[in-house]
VEXDREN-2710 file (C-alpha; in Angstrom, 1 decimal):
% VEXDREN-2710
k/r/px/py/pz
1/MET/-72.2/43.9/0.4
2/ILE/-72.0/40.3/1.4
3/LYS/-70.0/39.5/-1.7
4/ASP/-67.5/42.3/-0.8
5/LYS/-67.1/40.9/2.8
6/MET/-66.4/37.4/1.4
7/MET/-63.8/38.8/-0.9
8/MET/-62.1/40.7/1.9
9/GLY/-62.2/37.6/4.1
10/ALA/-60.6/35.4/1.4
11/MET/-57.9/38.0/0.8
12/SER/-57.1/38.1/4.6
13/ILE/-56.8/34.3/4.7
14/VAL/-54.4/34.3/1.7
15/ALA/-52.3/37.1/3.2
16/ALA/-52.1/35.3/6.6
17/LEU/-51.0/32.1/4.9
18/ALA/-48.3/34.0/2.9
19/LEU/-47.0/35.7/5.9
20/GLY/-46.8/32.5/7.8
21/ALA/-44.8/30.9/5.0
22/CYS/-42.4/33.7/5.0
23/ASN/-41.8/33.5/8.7
24/ALA/-41.4/29.7/8.9
25/ASP/-37.9/28.3/9.1
26/PRO/-36.9/26.5/6.0
27/SER/-36.7/22.7/6.3
28/PRO/-33.2/21.2/6.5
29/ALA/-33.6/19.7/3.0
30/ASP/-34.5/23.1/1.5
31/ALA/-32.0/25.3/3.6
32/PRO/-29.1/26.6/1.5
33/MET/-25.7/25.2/2.6
34/ASP/-23.3/27.8/3.8
35/MET/-19.7/27.9/2.5
36/ASP/-18.2/26.1/5.6
37/GLU/-20.7/23.2/5.3
38/GLN/-20.0/22.9/1.6
39/MET/-16.2/22.7/2.2
40/ASP/-16.7/20.1/5.0
41/GLU/-18.8/18.0/2.6
42/ASN/-16.2/18.2/-0.2
43/MET/-13.4/17.4/2.2
44/GLY/-15.2/14.4/3.5
45/GLU/-15.7/13.0/0.0
46/ASN/-12.1/13.7/-1.1
47/SER/-10.7/12.3/2.1
48/ASP/-12.1/8.9/1.4
49/GLU/-10.3/8.9/-2.0
50/MET/-7.1/10.1/-0.5
51/ASN/-7.2/7.4/2.2
52/ASP/-7.8/4.7/-0.4
53/GLN/-4.8/5.9/-2.4
54/MET/-2.6/6.0/0.7
55/ASP/-3.7/2.5/1.6
56/GLU/-2.8/1.2/-1.8
57/ASN/0.7/2.6/-1.4
58/MET/1.3/1.3/2.1
59/ASP/2.9/-2.0/3.0
60/ASP/0.3/-4.0/5.0
61/GLU/3.0/-5.8/6.9
62/ASP/4.1/-2.8/8.9
63/GLY/2.5/0.4/7.6
64/HIS/5.6/1.8/5.8
65/MET/5.8/2.9/2.3
66/MET/7.0/0.1/0.1
67/ASN/8.4/0.2/-3.4
68/HIS/6.3/-2.6/-5.0
69/SER/8.0/-2.4/-8.4
70/GLY/11.8/-2.3/-8.9
71/SER/14.3/-1.3/-11.5
72/GLY/15.3/-4.8/-12.3
73/GLU/18.9/-4.0/-11.4
74/VAL/20.7/-6.5/-9.1
75/PRO/24.1/-6.3/-7.3
76/ASP/27.0/-7.2/-9.6
77/ASP/28.2/-10.0/-7.4
78/LEU/24.8/-11.7/-7.1
79/GLU/25.0/-15.2/-8.7
80/GLU/22.3/-16.5/-10.9
81/ALA/20.8/-19.8/-9.9
82/GLN/22.0/-22.6/-12.2
83/ASP/19.1/-25.0/-11.7
84/PRO/16.2/-23.1/-10.0
85/LYS/13.0/-24.8/-9.2
86/TYR/11.2/-22.0/-11.1
87/ALA/13.0/-21.1/-14.3
88/VAL/13.1/-17.5/-15.6
89/GLY/10.0/-16.9/-17.8
90/THR/7.8/-19.5/-16.1
91/GLN/4.9/-18.9/-13.8
92/ALA/4.3/-19.7/-10.2
93/ILE/1.7/-19.0/-7.5
94/ILE/2.7/-16.6/-4.7
95/THR/1.9/-18.1/-1.3
96/THR/3.1/-15.2/0.9
97/ASP/1.6/-11.9/1.7
98/HIS/4.4/-9.3/2.0
99/MET/2.0/-6.8/0.7
100/SER/-1.7/-6.5/0.0
101/GLY/-3.0/-8.4/-3.0
102/MET/0.2/-10.5/-3.3
103/LYS/-1.0/-13.9/-1.9
104/ASP/-2.5/-16.2/-4.5
105/ALA/-1.4/-14.0/-7.4
106/GLU/0.2/-15.6/-10.4
107/ALA/3.8/-14.5/-10.8
108/THR/6.2/-14.6/-13.8
109/ILE/9.8/-15.3/-12.8
110/VAL/12.1/-12.5/-13.9
111/GLY/15.3/-13.6/-12.1
112/ALA/16.5/-16.5/-9.9
113/TYR/19.6/-16.2/-7.7
114/ASP/21.4/-18.3/-5.1
115/THR/22.3/-16.3/-2.0
116/THR/21.7/-15.9/1.7
117/VAL/18.4/-14.1/2.5
118/TYR/17.7/-12.2/5.7
119/ALA/14.7/-11.0/7.7
120/VAL/15.7/-7.8/9.4
121/SER/14.5/-5.3/11.9
122/TYR/15.4/-1.6/11.6
123/THR/14.4/2.0/12.2
124/PRO/14.0/3.9/9.0
125/GLU/16.5/6.6/8.1
126/GLY/15.0/10.1/8.7
127/GLY/12.7/8.8/11.4
128/GLY/9.6/6.7/11.6
129/ASP/8.3/3.7/13.4
130/PRO/10.6/0.7/13.7
131/VAL/10.1/-2.1/11.1
132/GLU/10.1/-5.6/12.6
133/ASP/11.1/-8.8/10.7
134/HIS/11.0/-7.3/7.2
135/LYS/11.3/-9.9/4.5
136/TRP/13.6/-9.9/2.6
137/VAL/17.0/-8.4/2.0
138/ILE/19.8/-10.5/0.5
139/HIS/23.5/-10.7/1.5
140/GLU/24.6/-8.6/-1.5
141/GLU/22.2/-5.8/-0.3
142/LEU/24.2/-5.2/3.0
143/ASP/26.8/-2.5/3.2
144/ASP/30.4/-3.9/3.2
145/ALA/29.2/-7.5/3.6
146/PRO/31.9/-10.0/4.1
147/GLU/32.1/-13.2/2.1
148/GLU/30.7/-15.3/5.0
149/PRO/27.0/-14.8/5.7
150/TYR/25.7/-13.1/8.8
151/ALA/23.8/-14.9/11.6
152/ALA/20.7/-14.0/13.6
153/GLY/21.6/-11.2/16.0
154/ASP/24.3/-9.6/13.9
155/GLU/24.2/-5.8/13.3
156/VAL/24.3/-4.6/9.7
157/VAL/23.8/-1.6/7.5
158/LEU/21.2/-1.9/4.7
159/ASP/22.1/-1.0/1.1
160/ALA/18.7/-1.5/-0.4
161/ASP/15.7/0.7/-1.2
162/HIS/12.7/-1.8/-1.1
163/MET/11.0/0.5/1.4
164/GLU/11.2/4.2/2.3
165/GLY/14.0/4.9/4.8
166/MET/15.6/1.5/4.3
167/ASP/18.8/2.6/2.5
168/GLY/21.6/3.3/4.9
169/ALA/19.6/2.2/8.0
170/SER/21.2/0.1/10.7
171/ALA/19.5/-3.2/11.1
172/THR/19.5/-6.4/13.2
173/ILE/19.4/-9.8/11.5
174/ASP/16.4/-11.7/12.7
175/SER/17.0/-14.8/10.6
176/ALA/19.3/-16.0/7.8
177/GLU/18.8/-18.8/5.2
178/GLU/20.8/-19.9/2.2
179/THR/18.3/-20.4/-0.6
180/THR/17.2/-19.4/-4.1
181/VAL/15.4/-16.0/-4.2
182/TYR/13.3/-14.8/-7.1
183/MET/12.5/-11.4/-8.7
184/ILE/9.0/-11.5/-10.0
185/ASP/6.3/-9.7/-12.0
186/PHE/2.6/-10.1/-11.0
187/THR/-0.7/-8.4/-10.8
188/THR/-2.2/-7.8/-7.4
189/THR/-5.4/-9.6/-6.7
190/ASP/-7.2/-6.7/-5.0
191/THR/-6.3/-3.5/-7.0
192/GLU/-5.0/-5.2/-10.2
193/GLU/-1.8/-3.1/-9.9
194/GLU/0.9/-4.3/-12.3
195/VAL/4.0/-4.9/-10.2
196/THR/7.3/-5.5/-12.0
197/ASN/10.7/-6.7/-10.8
198/HIS/9.5/-7.2/-7.3
199/LYS/12.3/-8.2/-4.8
200/TRP/12.2/-10.7/-3.2
201/VAL/10.4/-14.0/-2.7
202/THR/12.0/-17.2/-1.6
203/GLU/11.6/-20.6/-3.2
204/ASP/9.3/-21.8/-0.4
205/GLU/7.0/-18.8/-0.9
206/LEU/6.1/-20.0/-4.4
207/ALA/4.0/-22.9/-5.6
208/PRO/3.5/-24.5/-9.0
209/VAL/0.7/-23.4/-11.2
210/GLU/-1.9/-26.2/-11.2
END
């Protein structure tokens, strides 16, 4: 009799514990994730990758899409430099930061040209935030450019596609300088992106390789 009572008591305790476990709320770690939560988590993971990719394609100078590499084509009337400081095929160190990963990269000179180079401000064709003091466009990349160079304050129309919305945009000349400009190949120091036929850097934006 006593043995039967003990058995019944033990079974009651087990049943009570089992019932309590069924009624208890699952812990956050064990709770199944519903579909909305799963989608939010996936979106969060993917958004970081998307943001990184967008950052790589944006110009750090002003936040507009920049065509880092070029075709290598230059205007027909652009004159090659006869005695450039950095000859075609040689290397130089970039000392400017027109884009992320550019400064301190080693460049290979692809082309050297004597021209007038301009810093310009403009509003992109098709809309977008104004671009201030963009460097650089050259005289031969201005629509219907006269033989004489422009001066700071002149209004021009751009005939270049270095950046999205640039081609055909009206611009104001911020500065003008007669110098040698270079088209270069280089590998960015941050993402190791191979940039080819990049236009343009000026002679004073390069330094000899030590």
